[in-house]
N, CA, C and O atoms as CSV, one atom per row, in Angstrom:
chain,resi,resn,atom,element,x,y,z
A,1,GLN,N,N,-7.397,14.185,24.379
A,1,GLN,CA,C,-7.342,14.622,23.431
A,1,GLN,C,C,-5.896,14.398,23.233
A,1,GLN,O,O,-5.008,14.807,23.981
A,2,LEU,N,N,-5.693,13.462,21.768
A,2,LEU,CA,C,-4.288,13.370,21.919
A,2,LEU,C,C,-3.352,14.207,20.600
A,2,LEU,O,O,-3.751,14.633,19.516
A,3,GLN,N,N,-1.985,14.220,21.212
A,3,GLN,CA,C,-1.346,15.212,20.151
A,3,GLN,C,C,0.112,14.559,19.978
A,3,GLN,O,O,1.112,14.396,20.677
A,4,ALA,N,N,-0.371,14.232,18.478
A,4,ALA,CA,C,0.577,13.571,17.697
A,4,ALA,C,C,2.330,14.532,17.515
A,4,ALA,O,O,2.361,15.749,17.700
A,5,SER,N,N,3.370,13.892,17.217
A,5,SER,CA,C,4.316,15.084,16.707
A,5,SER,C,C,5.881,14.339,16.856
A,5,SER,O,O,6.280,13.527,17.691
A,6,GLY,N,N,6.466,14.871,15.875
A,6,GLY,CA,C,7.894,14.555,15.418
A,6,GLY,C,C,8.244,13.780,14.037
A,6,GLY,O,O,9.205,13.142,13.609
A,7,GLY,N,N,6.909,14.183,13.541
A,7,GLY,CA,C,7.546,13.074,11.978
A,7,GLY,C,C,8.240,14.058,10.982
A,7,GLY,O,O,8.341,15.239,11.316
A,8,GLY,N,N,8.698,13.656,9.837
A,8,GLY,CA,C,9.651,14.825,9.120
A,8,GLY,C,C,10.342,13.767,8.172
A,8,GLY,O,O,9.964,12.605,8.022
A,9,LEU,N,N,11.533,14.434,7.494
A,9,LEU,CA,C,11.899,13.729,6.788
A,9,LEU,C,C,12.773,12.737,7.005
A,9,LEU,O,O,13.695,13.326,7.570
A,10,GLY,N,N,13.096,11.531,6.913
A,10,GLY,CA,C,14.099,10.345,7.042
A,10,GLY,C,C,14.715,9.782,6.527
A,10,GLY,O,O,14.113,9.067,5.726
A,11,GLN,N,N,16.038,9.641,6.522
A,11,GLN,CA,C,16.631,8.420,5.262
A,11,GLN,C,C,16.754,6.773,5.722
A,11,GLN,O,O,16.946,6.195,6.791
A,12,ALA,N,N,16.613,6.504,4.818
A,12,ALA,CA,C,16.850,4.982,4.843
A,12,ALA,C,C,17.828,4.689,5.216
A,12,ALA,O,O,18.958,4.787,4.737
A,13,GLY,N,N,17.180,4.017,6.772
A,13,GLY,CA,C,18.321,3.468,7.481
A,13,GLY,C,C,18.782,4.206,8.640
A,13,GLY,O,O,19.572,3.863,9.519
A,14,GLY,N,N,18.267,5.071,8.506
A,14,GLY,CA,C,18.228,6.307,9.699
A,14,GLY,C,C,17.112,6.225,10.749
A,14,GLY,O,O,16.491,5.170,10.884
A,15,SER,N,N,16.843,7.279,11.479
A,15,SER,CA,C,16.115,7.394,12.828
A,15,SER,C,C,14.942,8.354,12.904
A,15,SER,O,O,15.220,9.446,12.409
A,16,LEU,N,N,13.998,8.279,13.271
A,16,LEU,CA,C,12.950,9.161,14.098
A,16,LEU,C,C,12.460,9.111,15.026
A,16,LEU,O,O,12.758,8.059,15.592
A,17,ARG,N,N,11.645,9.848,15.715
A,17,ARG,CA,C,11.227,9.168,17.045
A,17,ARG,C,C,9.433,10.141,16.921
A,17,ARG,O,O,9.236,11.343,16.743
A,18,LEU,N,N,8.610,9.208,17.072
A,18,LEU,CA,C,7.647,9.852,17.194
A,18,LEU,C,C,7.174,10.051,18.524
A,18,LEU,O,O,7.438,9.217,19.390
A,19,SER,N,N,6.322,11.342,18.842
A,19,SER,CA,C,5.792,11.080,20.259
A,19,SER,C,C,3.860,11.309,20.315
A,19,SER,O,O,3.375,11.672,19.243
A,20,CYS,N,N,3.179,11.166,21.128
A,20,CYS,CA,C,1.965,11.211,21.305
A,20,CYS,C,C,2.186,11.681,22.490
A,20,CYS,O,O,3.029,11.331,23.315
A,21,ALA,N,N,0.929,12.968,22.574
A,21,ALA,CA,C,1.137,13.124,24.450
A,21,ALA,C,C,-0.024,13.201,24.729
A,21,ALA,O,O,-0.376,14.162,24.045
A,22,ALA,N,N,-1.293,12.702,25.512
A,22,ALA,CA,C,-2.543,12.364,26.062
A,22,ALA,C,C,-2.852,13.461,27.441
A,22,ALA,O,O,-2.385,13.831,28.518
A,23,SER,N,N,-3.959,13.638,26.535
A,23,SER,CA,C,-4.214,14.835,27.971
A,23,SER,C,C,-5.926,14.691,28.273
A,23,SER,O,O,-6.664,14.001,27.570
A,24,GLY,N,N,-6.237,15.232,29.080
A,24,GLY,CA,C,-7.817,15.245,29.549
A,24,GLY,C,C,-8.021,13.412,30.679
A,24,GLY,O,O,-7.289,12.880,31.514
A,25,ARG,N,N,-8.597,13.249,30.421
A,25,ARG,CA,C,-9.067,11.637,30.986
A,25,ARG,C,C,-8.040,10.558,30.474
A,25,ARG,O,O,-8.094,9.702,29.591
A,26,THR,N,N,-7.520,10.769,30.969
A,26,THR,CA,C,-5.904,9.983,30.760
A,26,THR,C,C,-6.202,8.689,31.526
A,26,THR,O,O,-6.079,7.555,31.064
A,27,PHE,N,N,-6.679,9.068,32.970
A,27,PHE,CA,C,-6.729,7.480,34.081
A,27,PHE,C,C,-7.797,6.340,33.677
A,27,PHE,O,O,-7.968,5.224,34.167
A,28,SER,N,N,-8.537,7.077,32.492
A,28,SER,CA,C,-9.325,5.664,31.488
A,28,SER,C,C,-8.595,5.177,30.206
A,28,SER,O,O,-9.051,4.266,29.515
A,29,ILE,N,N,-7.600,5.739,29.964
A,29,ILE,CA,C,-6.889,4.899,28.926
A,29,ILE,C,C,-6.664,3.320,29.518
A,29,ILE,O,O,-6.732,2.824,30.643
A,30,TYR,N,N,-6.491,3.023,28.750
A,30,TYR,CA,C,-6.190,1.243,28.887
A,30,TYR,C,C,-4.642,0.892,27.534
A,30,TYR,O,O,-3.591,0.267,27.674
A,31,LEU,N,N,-5.125,1.513,26.553
A,31,LEU,CA,C,-4.057,0.872,25.496
A,31,LEU,C,C,-4.223,2.080,24.635
A,31,LEU,O,O,-5.199,2.767,24.332
A,32,MET,N,N,-2.617,2.123,24.262
A,32,MET,CA,C,-1.937,3.308,23.241
A,32,MET,C,C,-1.558,2.446,22.255
A,32,MET,O,O,-0.995,1.372,22.466
A,33,GLY,N,N,-1.892,2.951,21.021
A,33,GLY,CA,C,-1.491,2.565,19.473
A,33,GLY,C,C,-0.900,3.453,18.816
A,33,GLY,O,O,-1.037,4.640,19.114
A,34,TRP,N,N,0.054,2.952,17.557
A,34,TRP,CA,C,0.534,3.428,16.260
A,34,TRP,C,C,0.028,3.365,15.011
A,34,TRP,O,O,0.694,2.623,14.290
A,35,PHE,N,N,-0.963,3.900,14.450
A,35,PHE,CA,C,-1.216,2.953,13.406
A,35,PHE,C,C,-0.830,4.150,11.811
A,35,PHE,O,O,-0.750,5.358,12.036
A,36,ARG,N,N,-0.667,3.717,10.598
A,36,ARG,CA,C,-0.138,4.647,9.819
A,36,ARG,C,C,-0.989,4.163,8.774
A,36,ARG,O,O,-1.688,3.152,8.836
A,37,GLN,N,N,-0.888,4.912,7.860
A,37,GLN,CA,C,-1.733,5.135,6.225
A,37,GLN,C,C,-0.826,6.047,5.151
A,37,GLN,O,O,-0.670,7.265,5.053
A,38,ALA,N,N,-0.272,4.858,4.350
A,38,ALA,CA,C,0.326,5.557,3.340
A,38,ALA,C,C,-0.708,5.925,2.271
A,38,ALA,O,O,-1.882,5.556,2.297
A,39,PRO,N,N,0.016,6.913,1.055
A,39,PRO,CA,C,-0.909,7.147,-0.015
A,39,PRO,C,C,-1.543,6.045,-0.920
A,39,PRO,O,O,-1.006,5.071,-1.448
A,40,GLY,N,N,-2.961,6.515,-0.951
A,40,GLY,CA,C,-3.456,5.062,-1.338
A,40,GLY,C,C,-4.089,3.742,-1.068
A,40,GLY,O,O,-4.835,2.947,-1.640
A,41,LYS,N,N,-3.292,3.902,0.353
A,41,LYS,CA,C,-3.415,2.908,1.309
A,41,LYS,C,C,-4.363,2.636,2.016
A,41,LYS,O,O,-5.051,3.647,2.161
A,42,GLU,N,N,-4.900,1.498,2.717
A,42,GLU,CA,C,-5.896,1.738,4.267
A,42,GLU,C,C,-4.675,1.769,5.333
A,42,GLU,O,O,-3.506,1.390,5.263
A,43,ARG,N,N,-5.404,2.349,6.293
A,43,ARG,CA,C,-4.466,2.231,7.990
A,43,ARG,C,C,-4.275,1.035,7.987
A,43,ARG,O,O,-5.160,0.380,7.437
A,44,GLU,N,N,-3.198,0.337,8.521
A,44,GLU,CA,C,-2.788,-0.174,9.461
A,44,GLU,C,C,-1.655,0.281,10.469
A,44,GLU,O,O,-0.859,1.219,10.522
A,45,PHE,N,N,-1.991,-0.952,11.330
A,45,PHE,CA,C,-1.503,-0.945,12.791
A,45,PHE,C,C,-0.288,-1.225,12.672
A,45,PHE,O,O,0.160,-1.796,11.678
A,46,VAL,N,N,0.605,-0.763,13.944
A,46,VAL,CA,C,1.988,-0.413,13.665
A,46,VAL,C,C,2.409,-1.477,14.775
A,46,VAL,O,O,2.943,-2.584,14.716
A,47,ALA,N,N,1.798,-0.426,16.132
A,47,ALA,CA,C,2.559,-0.930,17.843
A,47,ALA,C,C,1.509,-0.262,18.565
A,47,ALA,O,O,0.809,0.739,18.410
A,48,ALA,N,N,1.669,-1.268,19.489
A,48,ALA,CA,C,0.560,-0.567,20.783
A,48,ALA,C,C,1.484,-0.659,22.158
A,48,ALA,O,O,2.668,-0.992,22.100
A,49,ILE,N,N,0.956,-0.397,23.141
A,49,ILE,CA,C,1.453,-0.550,24.573
A,49,ILE,C,C,0.318,0.004,25.323
A,49,ILE,O,O,-0.442,0.911,24.981
A,50,THR,N,N,0.334,-1.051,26.960
A,50,THR,CA,C,-0.749,-0.879,27.734
A,50,THR,C,C,0.129,0.803,28.281
A,50,THR,O,O,1.249,1.313,28.245
A,51,TRP,N,N,-1.685,1.220,28.898
A,51,TRP,CA,C,-1.013,3.055,29.007
A,51,TRP,C,C,-0.320,2.396,30.683
A,51,TRP,O,O,-0.217,3.203,31.607
A,52,SER,N,N,0.058,1.066,30.876
A,52,SER,CA,C,0.313,1.056,32.007
A,52,SER,C,C,2.320,1.179,31.515
A,52,SER,O,O,3.236,1.428,32.299
A,53,GLY,N,N,2.392,0.998,30.519
A,53,GLY,CA,C,3.656,0.293,29.696
A,53,GLY,C,C,4.174,-1.567,29.537
A,53,GLY,O,O,5.239,-2.174,29.423
A,54,GLY,N,N,3.024,-1.846,29.598
A,54,GLY,CA,C,3.367,-3.084,29.837
A,54,GLY,C,C,2.823,-3.958,27.993
A,54,GLY,O,O,2.024,-3.357,27.274
A,55,SER,N,N,3.304,-5.065,27.640
A,55,SER,CA,C,2.951,-5.475,26.637
A,55,SER,C,C,2.818,-4.709,25.362
A,55,SER,O,O,1.820,-4.062,25.046
A,56,PRO,N,N,3.784,-4.823,24.737
A,56,PRO,CA,C,3.701,-3.890,23.275
A,56,PRO,C,C,4.222,-5.111,22.541
A,56,PRO,O,O,5.139,-5.918,22.692
A,57,TYR,N,N,3.445,-4.937,21.863
A,57,TYR,CA,C,2.958,-5.607,20.327
A,57,TYR,C,C,3.162,-4.396,19.397
A,57,TYR,O,O,2.799,-3.222,19.471
A,58,TYR,N,N,4.137,-5.361,18.160
A,58,TYR,CA,C,4.176,-4.658,16.773
A,58,TYR,C,C,3.360,-5.580,16.261
A,58,TYR,O,O,2.735,-6.532,16.728
A,59,SER,N,N,3.579,-4.789,14.507
A,59,SER,CA,C,3.271,-5.605,13.459
A,59,SER,C,C,4.322,-6.479,12.873
A,59,SER,O,O,5.407,-6.344,13.438
A,60,ASP,N,N,4.306,-7.140,12.123
A,60,ASP,CA,C,5.693,-7.990,11.398
A,60,ASP,C,C,6.549,-7.253,10.516
A,60,ASP,O,O,7.715,-7.434,10.162
A,61,SER,N,N,5.571,-6.255,10.206
A,61,SER,CA,C,6.686,-5.256,9.218
A,61,SER,C,C,7.751,-4.314,9.955
A,61,SER,O,O,8.720,-4.055,9.241
A,62,VAL,N,N,7.775,-3.745,11.243
A,62,VAL,CA,C,8.338,-3.130,12.193
A,62,VAL,C,C,8.635,-3.489,13.108
A,62,VAL,O,O,8.841,-2.760,14.078
A,63,LYS,N,N,8.770,-4.872,13.102
A,63,LYS,CA,C,9.158,-5.954,14.840
A,63,LYS,C,C,10.685,-5.798,14.649
A,63,LYS,O,O,11.087,-6.040,13.512
A,64,GLY,N,N,11.469,-5.487,15.440
A,64,GLY,CA,C,12.825,-5.316,15.455
A,64,GLY,C,C,13.522,-4.051,14.408
A,64,GLY,O,O,14.648,-3.968,13.918
A,65,ARG,N,N,12.501,-3.272,14.330
A,65,ARG,CA,C,13.377,-2.043,13.755
A,65,ARG,C,C,12.844,-0.909,14.601
A,65,ARG,O,O,13.488,0.130,14.742
A,66,PHE,N,N,11.085,-1.211,15.441
A,66,PHE,CA,C,10.319,0.327,15.946
A,66,PHE,C,C,10.528,-0.103,17.417
A,66,PHE,O,O,11.082,-1.193,17.552
A,67,THR,N,N,10.156,0.610,18.623
A,67,THR,CA,C,10.340,0.255,20.024
A,67,THR,C,C,8.833,1.363,20.185
A,67,THR,O,O,8.588,2.463,19.691
A,68,ILE,N,N,8.233,0.678,20.885
A,68,ILE,CA,C,7.289,1.638,21.590
A,68,ILE,C,C,7.376,1.460,22.901
A,68,ILE,O,O,7.506,0.354,23.427
A,69,SER,N,N,7.293,2.801,23.650
A,69,SER,CA,C,7.391,3.394,24.978
A,69,SER,C,C,6.324,4.186,25.479
A,69,SER,O,O,5.300,4.606,24.940
A,70,ARG,N,N,6.920,4.332,26.961
A,70,ARG,CA,C,5.626,5.007,27.897
A,70,ARG,C,C,6.297,5.898,28.761
A,70,ARG,O,O,6.857,5.392,29.733
A,71,ASP,N,N,6.363,7.264,28.590
A,71,ASP,CA,C,6.679,8.100,29.673
A,71,ASP,C,C,5.778,8.769,30.871
A,71,ASP,O,O,5.239,9.872,30.785
A,72,TYR,N,N,5.721,7.951,31.928
A,72,TYR,CA,C,4.545,8.294,32.723
A,72,TYR,C,C,4.303,9.335,33.585
A,72,TYR,O,O,3.267,9.484,34.233
A,73,ALA,N,N,5.312,10.088,33.590
A,73,ALA,CA,C,5.661,11.368,33.759
A,73,ALA,C,C,5.042,12.677,33.067
A,73,ALA,O,O,4.857,13.731,33.676
A,74,LYS,N,N,4.738,12.459,31.667
A,74,LYS,CA,C,4.639,12.736,30.779
A,74,LYS,C,C,3.262,12.984,29.863
A,74,LYS,O,O,2.932,13.825,29.028
A,75,ASN,N,N,2.502,11.560,30.587
A,75,ASN,CA,C,1.548,11.015,29.722
A,75,ASN,C,C,2.022,10.790,28.258
A,75,ASN,O,O,1.110,10.831,27.432
A,76,THR,N,N,2.967,10.616,27.895
A,76,THR,CA,C,3.113,10.275,26.557
A,76,THR,C,C,3.714,9.276,25.889
A,76,THR,O,O,4.656,8.840,26.551
A,77,VAL,N,N,3.553,8.656,24.725
A,77,VAL,CA,C,3.905,7.533,24.062
A,77,VAL,C,C,4.845,7.479,22.641
A,77,VAL,O,O,4.458,7.952,21.573
A,78,TYR,N,N,5.719,7.034,22.777
A,78,TYR,CA,C,6.930,7.132,22.192
A,78,TYR,C,C,6.579,6.172,21.140
A,78,TYR,O,O,5.846,5.191,21.264
A,79,LEU,N,N,7.342,6.675,19.831
A,79,LEU,CA,C,7.469,5.167,18.971
A,79,LEU,C,C,8.815,5.481,18.401
A,79,LEU,O,O,8.914,6.371,17.556
A,80,GLN,N,N,9.885,4.790,18.818
A,80,GLN,CA,C,11.257,5.402,18.179
A,80,GLN,C,C,11.476,4.099,17.078
A,80,GLN,O,O,11.362,2.882,17.220
A,81,MET,N,N,11.800,4.858,16.058
A,81,MET,CA,C,11.499,4.270,13.945
A,81,MET,C,C,13.067,3.979,13.818
A,81,MET,O,O,13.658,5.053,13.703
A,82,ASN,N,N,14.000,2.807,13.799
A,82,ASN,CA,C,14.845,2.898,13.225
A,82,ASN,C,C,15.330,1.953,12.373
A,82,ASN,O,O,15.074,0.887,12.932
A,83,SER,N,N,15.811,1.756,11.474
A,83,SER,CA,C,16.553,1.074,10.247
A,83,SER,C,C,15.345,1.358,9.167
A,83,SER,O,O,14.677,0.464,8.649
A,84,LEU,N,N,15.182,2.803,8.917
A,84,LEU,CA,C,14.012,3.335,8.132
A,84,LEU,C,C,14.151,2.611,7.032
A,84,LEU,O,O,15.210,2.202,6.557
A,85,LYS,N,N,12.378,2.352,6.366
A,85,LYS,CA,C,13.123,2.279,4.937
A,85,LYS,C,C,11.480,2.767,4.249
A,85,LYS,O,O,10.382,3.106,4.690
A,86,PHE,N,N,11.995,2.596,3.209
A,86,PHE,CA,C,11.126,3.923,2.050
A,86,PHE,C,C,9.807,3.556,2.541
A,86,PHE,O,O,9.181,4.533,2.951
A,87,GLU,N,N,8.948,1.997,2.660
A,87,GLU,CA,C,7.806,2.153,2.610
A,87,GLU,C,C,7.413,2.195,3.959
A,87,GLU,O,O,6.377,1.652,4.343
A,88,ASP,N,N,8.428,3.006,4.943
A,88,ASP,CA,C,7.923,3.780,6.223
A,88,ASP,C,C,6.938,4.909,5.913
A,88,ASP,O,O,5.960,5.187,6.608
A,89,THR,N,N,7.272,5.464,4.902
A,89,THR,CA,C,6.908,6.523,4.221
A,89,THR,C,C,5.169,6.867,4.362
A,89,THR,O,O,4.426,6.641,3.407
A,90,ALA,N,N,4.751,7.322,5.411
A,90,ALA,CA,C,3.035,7.537,5.483
A,90,ALA,C,C,2.917,8.959,6.385
A,90,ALA,O,O,3.771,9.821,6.593
A,91,VAL,N,N,1.331,8.845,6.898
A,91,VAL,CA,C,0.744,9.434,7.691
A,91,VAL,C,C,0.778,8.779,9.314
A,91,VAL,O,O,0.063,7.807,9.557
A,92,TYR,N,N,1.607,9.346,10.338
A,92,TYR,CA,C,1.311,8.019,11.490
A,92,TYR,C,C,0.389,9.074,12.433
A,92,TYR,O,O,0.459,10.292,12.595
A,93,TYR,N,N,-0.536,8.008,12.996
A,93,TYR,CA,C,-1.454,8.309,14.033
A,93,TYR,C,C,-1.289,7.838,15.368
A,93,TYR,O,O,-1.006,6.641,15.412
A,94,CYS,N,N,-1.384,8.440,16.522
A,94,CYS,CA,C,-1.755,7.390,17.454
A,94,CYS,C,C,-2.878,7.293,18.182
A,94,CYS,O,O,-3.294,8.323,18.714
A,95,ALA,N,N,-3.470,6.273,18.327
A,95,ALA,CA,C,-4.770,6.527,19.234
A,95,ALA,C,C,-4.639,5.456,20.947
A,95,ALA,O,O,-3.946,4.565,21.438
A,96,ALA,N,N,-5.719,6.247,21.253
A,96,ALA,CA,C,-6.060,5.612,23.000
A,96,ALA,C,C,-7.494,4.666,23.018
A,96,ALA,O,O,-8.589,4.880,22.500
A,97,GLY,N,N,-7.246,4.103,23.428
A,97,GLY,CA,C,-8.576,2.570,23.878
A,97,GLY,C,C,-8.564,2.441,25.149
A,97,GLY,O,O,-7.638,2.109,25.890
A,98,ARG,N,N,-9.948,2.798,25.446
A,98,ARG,CA,C,-9.938,2.539,26.905
A,98,ARG,C,C,-11.140,1.342,27.352
A,98,ARG,O,O,-11.546,1.188,28.504
A,99,GLY,N,N,-11.442,0.815,26.553
A,99,GLY,CA,C,-12.166,-0.676,27.212
A,99,GLY,C,C,-11.194,-1.609,27.393
A,99,GLY,O,O,-10.136,-1.224,26.895
A,100,ARG,N,N,-11.128,-2.606,27.868
A,100,ARG,CA,C,-10.516,-3.905,28.627
A,100,ARG,C,C,-11.559,-4.897,28.677
A,100,ARG,O,O,-12.738,-4.771,29.006
A,101,ALA,N,N,-10.884,-5.951,28.274
A,101,ALA,CA,C,-11.316,-6.833,28.184
A,101,ALA,C,C,-10.778,-8.194,29.480
A,101,ALA,O,O,-9.632,-8.394,29.880
A,102,VAL,N,N,-12.134,-8.987,29.904
A,102,VAL,CA,C,-11.701,-9.446,31.523
A,102,VAL,C,C,-10.361,-10.499,31.055
A,102,VAL,O,O,-9.453,-10.674,31.867
A,103,ILE,N,N,-10.330,-11.029,29.986
A,103,ILE,CA,C,-9.200,-11.682,29.433
A,103,ILE,C,C,-8.906,-10.975,28.112
A,103,ILE,O,O,-9.693,-10.667,27.218
A,104,GLU,N,N,-7.202,-10.737,28.226
A,104,GLU,CA,C,-6.609,-9.415,27.683
A,104,GLU,C,C,-6.171,-10.435,27.032
A,104,GLU,O,O,-5.779,-11.423,27.652
A,105,ILE,N,N,-6.145,-10.368,24.928
A,105,ILE,CA,C,-5.098,-11.266,24.155
A,105,ILE,C,C,-4.919,-10.026,22.943
A,105,ILE,O,O,-5.498,-9.387,22.064
A,106,VAL,N,N,-3.035,-10.353,23.990
A,106,VAL,CA,C,-2.499,-9.387,22.962
A,106,VAL,C,C,-2.501,-8.800,21.196
A,106,VAL,O,O,-2.238,-7.765,20.583
A,107,SER,N,N,-2.859,-9.857,20.978
A,107,SER,CA,C,-3.221,-9.768,19.331
A,107,SER,C,C,-4.584,-8.814,18.952
A,107,SER,O,O,-4.668,-8.056,17.986
A,108,THR,N,N,-5.323,-8.994,19.687
A,108,THR,CA,C,-6.364,-7.404,19.074
A,108,THR,C,C,-5.819,-6.034,19.355
A,108,THR,O,O,-6.374,-5.019,18.935
A,109,TYR,N,N,-4.688,-6.024,20.095
A,109,TYR,CA,C,-4.335,-4.256,19.882
A,109,TYR,C,C,-4.241,-4.182,18.739
A,109,TYR,O,O,-4.194,-2.998,18.406
A,110,SER,N,N,-4.173,-4.999,17.735
A,110,SER,CA,C,-4.434,-4.229,16.559
A,110,SER,C,C,-5.316,-4.316,16.002
A,110,SER,O,O,-5.316,-4.028,14.805
A,111,ASN,N,N,-6.559,-4.799,16.717
A,111,ASN,CA,C,-7.673,-4.218,15.720
A,111,ASN,C,C,-8.295,-2.270,15.959
A,111,ASN,O,O,-8.225,-1.477,16.898
A,112,VAL,N,N,-8.758,-2.218,14.803
A,112,VAL,CA,C,-9.314,-0.392,15.056
A,112,VAL,C,C,-10.432,-0.322,15.958
A,112,VAL,O,O,-10.638,0.417,16.920
A,113,GLN,N,N,-10.887,-0.940,15.615
A,113,GLN,CA,C,-12.182,-0.973,16.962
A,113,GLN,C,C,-12.019,-1.003,18.279
A,113,GLN,O,O,-12.867,-0.927,19.169
A,114,ARG,N,N,-10.498,-1.155,18.355
A,114,ARG,CA,C,-10.110,-1.175,20.409
A,114,ARG,C,C,-9.890,0.249,20.134
A,114,ARG,O,O,-10.255,0.634,21.245
A,115,TYR,N,N,-9.548,1.435,19.462
A,115,TYR,CA,C,-9.477,2.687,19.838
A,115,TYR,C,C,-10.445,3.399,19.954
A,115,TYR,O,O,-11.282,3.325,19.054
A,116,ASP,N,N,-10.690,4.346,21.096
A,116,ASP,CA,C,-11.706,5.238,21.268
A,116,ASP,C,C,-11.102,6.557,20.218
A,116,ASP,O,O,-11.605,6.931,19.159
A,117,SER,N,N,-9.672,7.178,21.014
A,117,SER,CA,C,-9.414,8.598,20.136
A,117,SER,C,C,-8.515,8.239,19.439
A,117,SER,O,O,-7.931,7.156,19.460
A,118,TRP,N,N,-8.266,9.558,18.454
A,118,TRP,CA,C,-6.973,9.059,17.584
A,118,TRP,C,C,-6.752,10.436,17.703
A,118,TRP,O,O,-7.619,11.144,18.216
A,119,GLY,N,N,-5.451,11.012,17.197
A,119,GLY,CA,C,-4.544,12.547,17.037
A,119,GLY,C,C,-4.671,12.559,15.597
A,119,GLY,O,O,-5.112,11.774,14.757
A,120,GLN,N,N,-4.203,13.571,15.586
A,120,GLN,CA,C,-4.469,14.201,14.023
A,120,GLN,C,C,-3.343,13.622,13.103
A,120,GLN,O,O,-3.443,13.834,11.894
A,121,GLY,N,N,-2.463,13.031,13.498
A,121,GLY,CA,C,-1.368,12.597,12.347
A,121,GLY,C,C,0.129,13.459,12.157
A,121,GLY,O,O,0.397,14.576,12.601
A,122,THR,N,N,0.872,12.673,11.462
A,122,THR,CA,C,1.946,13.217,11.831
A,122,THR,C,C,2.725,12.613,10.274
A,122,THR,O,O,2.549,11.415,10.053
A,123,LEU,N,N,3.401,13.264,9.426
A,123,LEU,CA,C,3.972,13.232,8.222
A,123,LEU,C,C,5.148,12.359,8.434
A,123,LEU,O,O,6.189,12.892,8.816
A,124,VAL,N,N,5.103,10.905,8.205
A,124,VAL,CA,C,6.593,10.285,7.772
A,124,VAL,C,C,7.106,10.369,6.417
A,124,VAL,O,O,6.331,9.921,5.572
A,125,THR,N,N,8.295,10.863,5.956
A,125,THR,CA,C,8.849,11.087,4.526
A,125,THR,C,C,10.179,10.355,4.637
A,125,THR,O,O,11.126,10.991,5.098
A,126,VAL,N,N,10.387,8.889,4.208
A,126,VAL,CA,C,11.644,8.336,4.333
A,126,VAL,C,C,11.810,8.092,2.847
A,126,VAL,O,O,11.117,7.488,2.027
A,127,SER,N,N,13.322,8.973,2.739
A,127,SER,CA,C,13.782,8.969,1.192
A,127,SER,C,C,14.750,8.327,0.954
A,127,SER,O,O,15.588,8.425,1.851
A,128,SER,N,N,15.182,7.371,-0.279
A,128,SER,CA,C,15.732,6.429,-0.488
A,128,SER,C,C,17.570,7.300,-0.900
A,128,SER,O,O,18.534,6.596,-1.199
């Protein structure tokens, strides 16, 4: 089970931090990701990290502004969002993937099909 939190209203140029707490069968998780969906648009990949905290991967639209990280003790993944832009406004979803390829290709972390479980979403609104 995934519980996302931390959304709210942010100002352009400001910061917000999202959290995603995992519970239940966390031992089988390999990958954690954040996706977002703006009104009238398709869900898009934001960032991902392995459950062990390695191989952070970002979409080009957030690279250099957002940071994904993992807290082992809390079974929580964070998305630190800095230098917010109006176009970051969206519902943000965290997701967990349990499958692992024999040879991992980091770019596949952006594929929705890699994820088995999804959180409920948290709304981020950036005012200009």
